[in-house]
C-alpha positions in Angstrom: 8.1 9.9 -3.9 7.4 6.3 -4.7 4.1 4.9 -5.7 4.2 1.5 -4.0 6.2 -0.7 -1.6 9.4 0.1 -3.6 9.8 2.9 -1.1 11.1 0.2 1.1 13.5 -1.0 -1.6 11.6 -4.1 -2.7 11.3 -5.3 -6.3 8.0 -5.5 -8.1 7.5 -9.3 -7.7 8.1 -9.1 -4.0 5.6 -6.2 -3.8 2.9 -8.4 -5.5 3.6 -11.3 -3.1 3.4 -9.0 -0.1 0.2 -7.3 -1.4 -1.5 -10.7 -1.7 -1.0 -11.4 2.0 -3.6 -9.3 3.8 -1.6 -8.7 7.0 1.6 -7.6 5.2 -0.4 -5.5 2.8 -2.0 -3.7 5.7 1.3 -3.2 7.6 3.2 -2.0 4.5 0.4 0.2 3.4 0.6 2.0 6.8 4.4 2.1 6.8 4.6 3.6 3.2 2.1 6.3 4.2 4.1 7.2 7.3 7.3 7.3 5.2 5.6 9.7 2.8 4.5 11.8 5.8 0.8 11.2 4.9 -0.4 10.6 8.5 -4.2 11.0 7.8 -3.9 8.4 5.0 -2.0 6.1 7.4 -4.8 6.4 10.0 -7.4 5.6 7.3 -5.2 2.7 6.2 -5.2 1.3 9.8 -9.0 1.3 9.9 -9.7 0.8 6.2 -10.1 -2.9 6.4 -10.4 -5.4 3.6 -11.8 -3.0 1.0 -8.6 -1.1 0.7 -6.7 -4.3 0.6 -8.7 -5.6 -2.3 -8.2 -2.3 -4.2 -4.5 -2.3 -3.3 -4.1 -5.8 -4.7 -6.0 -5.0 -8.0 -4.0 -1.8 -8.5 -0.7 -3.5 -7.7 -1.3 -6.2 -10.3 -2.7 -4.1 -13.0 -0.9 -0.8 -12.6 2.2 -1.6 -10.6 1.3 0.9 -7.9 -0.8 0.9 -4.7 -4.2 2.4 -4.4 -4.4 6.0 -3.2 -7.5 6.8 -1.3 -6.1 10.2 -0.3 -3.5 11.8 -2.6 -2.6 14.6 -0.3 
């Protein structure tokens, strides 16, 4: 299991660029949760709004992985 958008085969720098753009971060966040078969997390991601995007961006830059609200 991957910890970020690399589940889609993207390098780290591309992940950071996509995480900066709110719309792509939202879409890719939902897609990665669906790929990981974490459907509840994907639904929360859809309705999570800007707060999860900000947390995602901070975690992507500092820890090279996306924020996990639910780790189930």
